[in-house]
KEGUTI-213561 format. One record per residue: residue number from 1; z, y, x of N, C-alpha, C in turn. Coordinates in steps of 0.05 Angstrom, whole numbers, plus 5000, padded with zeros to 4 digits. Layout:
N
- NUM|Z|Y|X|Z|Y|X|Z|Y|X
...
This chain:
280
- 1|5000|4976|5017|5000|5000|5000|5000|5025|5018
- 2|4993|5048|5006|4994|5073|5020|5016|5091|5009
- 3|5028|5106|5028|5048|5126|5021|5039|5153|5030
- 4|5043|5173|5015|5035|5200|5022|5059|5216|5031
- 5|5058|5227|5056|5080|5242|5067|5083|5269|5053
- 6|5104|5284|5059|5108|5310|5047|5086|5330|5053
- 7|5072|5326|5075|5049|5343|5081|5022|5329|5075
- 8|5024|5309|5057|5000|5297|5046|4983|5281|5065
- 9|4996|5267|5084|4982|5249|5102|4986|5220|5091
- 10|4965|5206|5085|4968|5179|5075|4975|5159|5098
- 11|4996|5144|5094|5004|5124|5114|5001|5096|5103
- 12|4987|5079|5118|4984|5051|5110|5011|5037|5116
- 13|5020|5021|5097|5046|5007|5100|5043|4978|5091
- 14|5061|4961|5101|5062|4933|5093|5092|4925|5091
- 15|5098|4909|5071|5126|4901|5067|5127|4871|5062
- 16|5146|4858|5076|5151|4830|5071|5181|4826|5068
- 17|5189|4803|5057|5217|4798|5053|5228|4811|5028
- 18|5254|4808|5024|5268|4818|5001|5294|4831|5009
- 19|5300|4854|4997|5325|4868|5003|5349|4851|4994
- 20|5370|4852|5010|5394|4836|5004|5419|4851|5013
- 21|5441|4848|5000|5466|4861|5010|5476|4849|5036
- 22|5466|4826|5044|5476|4812|5067|5465|4823|5094
- 23|5444|4840|5092|5432|4850|5117|5417|4876|5111
- 24|5418|4894|5130|5405|4920|5127|5374|4917|5127
- 25|5360|4933|5113|5330|4933|5114|5321|4941|5142
- 26|5296|4933|5148|5285|4937|5175|5259|4953|5172
- 27|5255|4972|5191|5230|4985|5194|5221|4980|5223
- 28|5197|4971|5227|5186|4965|5254|5167|4987|5261
- 29|5169|4997|5286|5153|5019|5296|5135|5008|5318
- 30|5109|5011|5314|5090|5001|5334|5087|5019|5358
- 31|5074|5009|5379|5071|5023|5404|5046|5041|5404
- 32|5037|5047|5428|5014|5065|5431|5022|5087|5452
- 33|5024|5112|5442|5017|5121|5415|4986|5122|5412
- 34|4978|5120|5387|4950|5122|5381|4938|5095|5372
- 35|4954|5074|5372|4943|5048|5363|4952|5042|5335
- 36|4961|5018|5328|4966|5010|5301|4987|4989|5300
- 37|4997|4983|5276|5016|4962|5273|5003|4935|5276
- 38|5015|4918|5293|5005|4890|5296|5030|4871|5298
- 39|5050|4878|5282|5076|4864|5285|5083|4846|5262
- 40|5063|4834|5249|5069|4815|5228|5085|4791|5239
- 41|5079|4783|5263|5093|4760|5275|5123|4768|5281
- 42|5127|4792|5289|5154|4802|5294|5170|4804|5268
- 43|5157|4814|5248|5170|4817|5222|5178|4789|5211
- 44|5161|4770|5216|5166|4743|5206|5190|4730|5218
- 45|5201|4741|5239|5225|4730|5252|5250|4736|5236
- 46|5249|4757|5219|5273|4765|5204|5268|4769|5175
- 47|5244|4767|5165|5239|4775|5137|5248|4754|5117
- 48|5259|4732|5127|5273|4714|5108|5302|4722|5104
- 49|5311|4741|5120|5339|4751|5118|5341|4777|5103
- 50|5319|4793|5103|5320|4820|5092|5292|4830|5087
- 51|5289|4854|5077|5263|4866|5073|5254|4879|5099
- 52|5229|4876|5106|5218|4888|5131|5194|4905|5124
- 53|5194|4930|5133|5172|4948|5129|5158|4954|5155
- 54|5132|4956|5153|5115|4964|5176|5096|4986|5167
- 55|5086|5002|5185|5066|5022|5178|5051|5031|5202
- 56|5027|5042|5197|5011|5055|5218|5020|5084|5220
- 57|5027|5094|5243|5036|5121|5247|5012|5140|5241
- 58|5019|5165|5233|4999|5184|5225|4977|5187|5246
- 59|4952|5188|5237|4929|5190|5255|4921|5164|5268
- 60|4936|5142|5262|4932|5117|5276|4923|5095|5257
- 61|4906|5077|5267|4898|5054|5252|4887|5060|5225
- 62|4901|5050|5203|4892|5053|5176|4905|5077|5162
- 63|4920|5093|5176|4932|5117|5164|4914|5141|5168
- 64|4921|5162|5153|4904|5186|5153|4908|5204|5177
- 65|4889|5221|5181|4890|5240|5204|4911|5262|5199
- 66|4919|5275|5221|4938|5296|5219|4936|5315|5243
- 67|4940|5341|5238|4942|5360|5260|4970|5364|5270
- 68|4990|5354|5256|5018|5356|5264|5025|5332|5281
- 69|5023|5335|5307|5027|5313|5325|5051|5319|5343
- 70|5075|5311|5333|5099|5315|5348|5119|5293|5343
- 71|5137|5288|5361|5156|5267|5357|5175|5274|5333
- 72|5181|5299|5329|5198|5306|5307|5184|5300|5280
- 73|5158|5305|5279|5144|5299|5254|5142|5269|5250
- 74|5137|5254|5272|5137|5225|5270|5163|5214|5259
- 75|5186|5226|5270|5212|5217|5260|5216|5224|5231
- 76|5206|5247|5223|5209|5255|5194|5193|5236|5177
- 77|5170|5227|5186|5155|5207|5170|5172|5182|5165
- 78|5186|5173|5186|5203|5149|5183|5224|5154|5162
- 79|5236|5177|5163|5257|5183|5143|5246|5186|5115
- 80|5223|5197|5112|5211|5199|5086|5204|5171|5075
- 81|5195|5153|5092|5190|5126|5084|5216|5112|5076
- 82|5236|5116|5092|5263|5104|5086|5272|5112|5058
- 83|5270|5138|5052|5278|5148|5026|5260|5137|5004
- 84|5234|5136|5009|5215|5125|4989|5221|5096|4982
- 85|5228|5081|5002|5235|5053|4998|5263|5048|4987
- 86|5278|5070|4985|5304|5068|4972|5327|5058|4989
- 87|5326|5062|5015|5346|5051|5033|5364|5074|5043
- 88|5390|5069|5044|5409|5088|5055|5409|5086|5085
- 89|5412|5061|5096|5412|5056|5125|5392|5034|5131
- 90|5380|5037|5155|5359|5018|5163|5364|5009|5192
- 91|5354|4986|5198|5352|4977|5226|5324|4985|5235
- 92|5323|5000|5258|5297|5009|5268|5291|4993|5293
- 93|5269|4978|5292|5259|4963|5314|5234|4976|5325
- 94|5235|4986|5350|5213|5000|5362|5203|4985|5387
- 95|5177|4981|5389|5165|4968|5412|5149|4987|5429
- 96|5154|4987|5455|5139|5003|5474|5142|5033|5467
- 97|5121|5048|5462|5125|5076|5453|5143|5077|5428
- 98|5141|5056|5411|5158|5055|5387|5187|5055|5394
- 99|5195|5044|5418|5223|5045|5426|5232|5073|5430
- 100|5216|5090|5443|5223|5118|5446|5224|5132|5419
- 101|5206|5125|5401|5206|5137|5374|5231|5128|5359
- 102|5239|5103|5362|5263|5094|5348|5288|5109|5357
- 103|5290|5114|5383|5313|5130|5393|5311|5159|5383
- 104|5287|5170|5383|5284|5197|5373|5293|5199|5344
- 105|5284|5180|5328|5292|5180|5299|5322|5177|5296
- 106|5333|5158|5310|5362|5152|5307|5379|5176|5316
- 107|5370|5191|5336|5385|5214|5345|5383|5237|5325
- 108|5360|5239|5311|5357|5261|5291|5368|5254|5264
- 109|5369|5228|5257|5379|5219|5231|5400|5197|5234
- 110|5421|5202|5249|5440|5180|5255|5454|5169|5230
- 111|5457|5186|5209|5471|5177|5185|5455|5155|5170
- 112|5430|5152|5177|5413|5132|5163|5406|5108|5180
- 113|5419|5105|5202|5413|5083|5221|5436|5064|5223
- 114|5430|5038|5216|5450|5017|5219|5449|5005|5247
- 115|5426|5004|5259|5423|4993|5286|5395|5000|5297
- 116|5393|5000|5323|5367|5005|5337|5361|4981|5355
- 117|5336|4973|5355|5327|4954|5375|5306|4967|5392
- 118|5312|4969|5418|5294|4982|5438|5280|4960|5453
- 119|5255|4954|5444|5241|4930|5452|5219|4938|5472
- 120|5224|4931|5497|5205|4936|5519|5195|4965|5520
- 121|5214|4983|5520|5208|5011|5525|5207|5016|5555
- 122|5207|5041|5563|5204|5047|5592|5230|5055|5605
- 123|5250|5063|5590|5275|5071|5602|5274|5098|5614
- 124|5289|5102|5636|5290|5128|5650|5286|5123|5680
- 125|5281|5145|5694|5277|5143|5723|5247|5137|5729
- 126|5242|5130|5754|5214|5125|5762|5206|5097|5756
- 127|5197|5093|5731|5187|5066|5723|5158|5062|5730
- 128|5144|5084|5734|5114|5082|5738|5107|5069|5764
- 129|5123|5074|5785|5117|5061|5811|5118|5031|5809
- 130|5139|5021|5796|5142|4992|5793|5120|4981|5775
- 131|5113|4995|5754|5092|4985|5737|5065|4983|5752
- 132|5059|5004|5767|5033|5004|5782|5032|4981|5802
- 133|5055|4975|5815|5055|4953|5834|5050|4926|5822
- 134|5062|4922|5798|5057|4896|5784|5028|4894|5775
- 135|5017|4916|5765|4989|4915|5756|4971|4910|5779
- 136|4976|4921|5802|4960|4915|5826|4961|4886|5833
- 137|4984|4873|5829|4986|4845|5836|4971|4828|5816
- 138|4969|4836|5791|4958|4819|5770|4928|4824|5766
- 139|4917|4845|5778|4889|4851|5775|4874|4849|5801
- 140|4849|4840|5800|4832|4839|5824|4821|4867|5829
- 141|4812|4873|5853|4799|4899|5858|4775|4903|5840
- 142|4761|4882|5834|4737|4884|5816|4746|4892|5788
- 143|4768|4881|5778|4778|4888|5752|4787|4917|5751
- 144|4800|4925|5772|4810|4953|5773|4786|4972|5773
- 145|4765|4966|5788|4742|4983|5789|4727|4984|5762
- 146|4725|4961|5750|4712|4960|5724|4727|4976|5703
- 147|4754|4973|5703|4770|4988|5684|4767|5018|5688
- 148|4766|5027|5713|4762|5055|5718|4735|5065|5709
- 149|4715|5048|5712|4687|5055|5704|4686|5057|5674
- 150|4698|5038|5660|4697|5039|5630|4713|5061|5619
- 151|4735|5068|5632|4752|5089|5622|4741|5117|5625
- 152|4720|5120|5640|4710|5147|5646|4685|5154|5631
- 153|4678|5139|5610|4653|5145|5596|4654|5133|5567
- 154|4635|5141|5550|4633|5129|5523|4627|5099|5526
- 155|4637|5083|5507|4635|5054|5508|4623|5042|5483
- 156|4607|5022|5487|4597|5006|5464|4621|4990|5453
- 157|4616|4977|5430|4638|4960|5418|4646|4938|5438
- 158|4627|4925|5450|4633|4904|5469|4648|4915|5493
- 159|4640|4939|5502|4653|4951|5525|4681|4960|5518
- 160|4685|4969|5493|4712|4977|5484|4731|4953|5485
- 161|4722|4930|5476|4738|4907|5477|4744|4899|5506
- 162|4724|4900|5523|4728|4894|5551|4748|4914|5563
- 163|4746|4939|5557|4764|4960|5567|4793|4954|5559
- 164|4797|4947|5534|4824|4941|5524|4835|4916|5537
- 165|4819|4895|5540|4828|4871|5553|4837|4876|5581
- 166|4821|4891|5596|4829|4897|5624|4854|4914|5626
- 167|4857|4932|5606|4881|4950|5606|4906|4935|5598
- 168|4903|4915|5581|4926|4902|5568|4934|4875|5579
- 169|4916|4861|5592|4924|4834|5600|4946|4833|5621
- 170|4948|4854|5639|4970|4853|5658|4998|4855|5646
- 171|4999|4863|5620|5025|4865|5607|5037|4837|5602
- 172|5021|4817|5602|5031|4790|5597|5040|4776|5623
- 173|5062|4762|5621|5073|4749|5645|5059|4722|5651
- 174|5049|4709|5630|5037|4683|5633|5008|4686|5641
- 175|5000|4680|5666|4973|4684|5675|4953|4666|5661
- 176|4962|4643|5651|4944|4624|5638|4934|4635|5611
- 177|4951|4649|5597|4944|4659|5570|4941|4689|5569
- 178|4944|4703|5591|4944|4733|5590|4918|4744|5579
- 179|4895|4734|5588|4869|4743|5579|4865|4736|5549
- 180|4873|4712|5541|4870|4704|5514|4885|4722|5495
- 181|4910|4728|5502|4926|4745|5485|4916|4773|5484
- 182|4907|4783|5507|4895|4810|5508|4870|4812|5491
- 183|4854|4791|5492|4829|4792|5476|4836|4791|5446
- 184|4857|4777|5438|4865|4776|5410|4873|4804|5401
- 185|4888|4819|5417|4896|4846|5410|4873|4865|5411
- 186|4855|4862|5431|4833|4880|5436|4812|4879|5414
- 187|4810|4856|5401|4788|4851|5382|4793|4864|5355
- 188|4817|4875|5350|4822|4889|5325|4803|4912|5321
- 189|4789|4912|5298|4768|4932|5294|4779|4958|5284
- 190|4796|4971|5300|4807|4997|5294|4805|5014|5319
- 191|4800|5040|5317|4797|5057|5340|4824|5066|5351
- 192|4826|5069|5377|4849|5082|5390|4846|5112|5386
- 193|4867|5125|5377|4866|5154|5374|4876|5166|5400
- 194|4858|5174|5417|4866|5185|5443|4878|5213|5441
- 195|4871|5228|5420|4884|5254|5417|4913|5251|5411
- 196|4920|5232|5393|4948|5226|5388|4962|5216|5414
- 197|4949|5199|5428|4960|5188|5453|4967|5210|5473
- 198|4947|5227|5478|4951|5248|5498|4972|5268|5489
- 199|4971|5275|5464|4989|5296|5454|5018|5287|5455
- 200|5024|5263|5445|5051|5253|5444|5061|5246|5472
- 201|5044|5234|5488|5053|5228|5516|5058|5253|5532
- 202|5043|5274|5527|5048|5300|5540|5076|5310|5532
- 203|5083|5308|5507|5109|5317|5498|5131|5300|5511
- 204|5128|5274|5510|5149|5256|5521|5151|5260|5551
- 205|5129|5263|5565|5130|5266|5594|5142|5292|5602
- 206|5143|5311|5583|5156|5337|5590|5186|5336|5588
- 207|5197|5314|5576|5226|5312|5573|5238|5303|5599
- 208|5260|5315|5608|5275|5305|5631|5289|5280|5622
- 209|5297|5264|5642|5312|5239|5636|5338|5245|5620
- 210|5349|5269|5625|5374|5276|5611|5369|5279|5581
- 211|5345|5287|5573|5339|5289|5544|5339|5261|5532
- 212|5328|5241|5546|5326|5214|5536|5354|5201|5535
- 213|5369|5205|5556|5396|5193|5557|5415|5207|5538
- 214|5412|5233|5534|5428|5247|5514|5422|5237|5486
- 215|5397|5232|5480|5390|5221|5453|5404|5194|5449
- 216|5402|5177|5469|5415|5151|5467|5445|5154|5463
- 217|5457|5172|5479|5486|5176|5477|5495|5187|5451
- 218|5477|5201|5437|5485|5213|5411|5484|5194|5388
- 219|5474|5170|5392|5470|5151|5370|5495|5134|5367
- 220|5510|5136|5344|5534|5120|5341|5529|5090|5334
- 221|5505|5084|5324|5499|5057|5317|5494|5040|5341
- 222|5498|5013|5339|5492|4995|5362|5462|4997|5369
- 223|5457|4996|5395|5430|4995|5406|5427|4970|5422
- 224|5408|4953|5414|5402|4929|5428|5376|4932|5444
- 225|5379|4930|5470|5356|4933|5489|5346|4905|5495
- 226|5320|4900|5490|5307|4874|5496|5284|4880|5515
- 227|5283|4864|5537|5261|4870|5556|5252|4844|5569
- 228|5226|4840|5569|5214|4818|5583|5216|4821|5613
- 229|5227|4801|5627|5230|4803|5656|5204|4807|5670
- 230|5182|4797|5658|5156|4800|5670|5140|4823|5660
- 231|5152|4841|5645|5139|4866|5637|5134|4883|5662
- 232|5110|4893|5666|5106|4911|5689|5125|4934|5690
- 233|5134|4944|5667|5153|4966|5667|5180|4954|5675
- 234|5192|4963|5696|5216|4950|5707|5240|4951|5689
- 235|5254|4929|5686|5277|4927|5668|5300|4944|5678
- 236|5301|4951|5704|5322|4967|5715|5322|4995|5703
- 237|5299|5006|5696|5297|5032|5683|5309|5031|5655
- 238|5305|5009|5641|5316|5006|5614|5346|5001|5616
- 239|5355|4986|5635|5384|4982|5639|5398|5009|5645
- 240|5385|5026|5660|5396|5052|5666|5399|5069|5641
- 241|5380|5067|5623|5382|5081|5598|5404|5069|5580
- 242|5406|5043|5580|5426|5029|5563|5454|5037|5570
- 243|5459|5044|5595|5486|5052|5604|5496|5077|5589
- 244|5479|5092|5577|5487|5117|5563|5493|5112|5534
- 245|5487|5088|5523|5492|5083|5495|5521|5079|5489
- 246|5529|5086|5464|5557|5082|5456|5563|5053|5451
- 247|5543|5038|5439|5547|5010|5433|5522|4994|5443
- 248|5520|4990|5469|5495|4977|5479|5498|4947|5481
- 249|5475|4934|5479|5473|4906|5487|5446|4903|5501
- 250|5445|4890|5524|5420|4887|5539|5413|4858|5542
- 251|5388|4851|5536|5379|4823|5538|5353|4823|5554
- 252|5354|4810|5577|5331|4806|5594|5319|4779|5588
- 253|5294|4778|5580|5281|4753|5571|5264|4742|5595
- 254|5273|4719|5606|5257|4708|5629|5230|4698|5619
- 255|5211|4698|5638|5184|4687|5632|5171|4700|5608
- 256|5174|4726|5606|5162|4741|5584|5153|4768|5595
- 257|5132|4779|5583|5122|4805|5590|5128|4826|5570
- 258|5108|4844|5565|5113|4868|5549|5116|4861|5520
- 259|5107|4838|5511|5111|4829|5483|5126|4802|5484
- 260|5152|4803|5489|5167|4779|5494|5168|4760|5471
- 261|5165|4770|5446|5165|4752|5423|5140|4733|5423
- 262|5120|4740|5439|5096|4723|5441|5101|4701|5461
- 263|5114|4707|5483|5117|4687|5504|5143|4671|5502
- 264|5164|4684|5490|5189|4670|5487|5200|4676|5458
- 265|5185|4666|5438|5192|4673|5410|5220|4664|5402
- 266|5229|4641|5411|5256|4631|5402|5278|4650|5411
- 267|5276|4659|5436|5297|4677|5447|5297|4704|5432
- 268|5274|4715|5427|5273|4741|5414|5282|4738|5385
- 269|5273|4717|5372|5281|4712|5344|5311|4711|5341
- 270|5324|4697|5359|5353|4694|5358|5367|4721|5360
- 271|5358|4737|5379|5370|4764|5383|5366|4781|5358
- 272|5341|4783|5348|5336|4800|5325|5351|4791|5301
- 273|5354|4766|5296|5368|4756|5273|5398|4763|5275
- 274|5409|4762|5299|5437|4769|5303|5441|4799|5297
- 275|5422|4816|5306|5424|4844|5300|5424|4850|5270
- 276|5405|4838|5256|5402|4843|5228|5426|4833|5212
- 277|5436|4809|5219|5459|4798|5205|5485|4812|5210
- 278|5487|4829|5230|5511|4844|5235|5510|4871|5221
- 279|5489|4877|5205|5486|4903|5194|5482|4902|5164
- 280|5500|4891|5148|5497|4891|5119|5500|4919|5108
């Protein structure tokens, strides 16, 4: 179904599960920025316990375009959706960029947050050096050169898929299935909104680490940090951020990359279910 925001931007949404007094409702925030929701598998890990909502962020995927591109507006969209769905408090699960958005939302609307899950975000400090080193290890020089070539010009549909595969496969820890999983994600027939990506990343990159740690410290609800040990983004940067939370829990998932529910589903499922069941 579609929901129209207060400034008349239509948002694509999907809902599974059923609301229950035994567990707080869940909203899942996808990564990017500029991509789309692809978290049906993640939702399925907990939607037998509670209702789970997903949506494409404004300007992304199946949602409508918008000129208002800011983290505060993105957070307001979440709260408008929460109110529309009739929930007082929600569990916010954010993956990658969505983890930053989850913290931003929870810091701005703490009275409506039962718990936060920070799933393979970037943390604080110099995480980019570590990420680049891992990507260099997982890519051949030919792949690096091809990615740079594709990134610098218009692309056909086939080239777009190739570009996404080359950009995304190093996120997976399992070399045997890394290309297969990247191709699955890359083949989705939706455009990446690079204007959204550049605008929101510019805003986030302008924040000092103290802004990010202060946001985490301001959240009274429990924050569960989950990170794949094989994610190119180093887990130490996420652990450094977790130290600022009032009620932190940190889970490092061995043999898993940037999407640990794909490589170690049982481990992630157990953690998510524990979070949801603690928040009626």
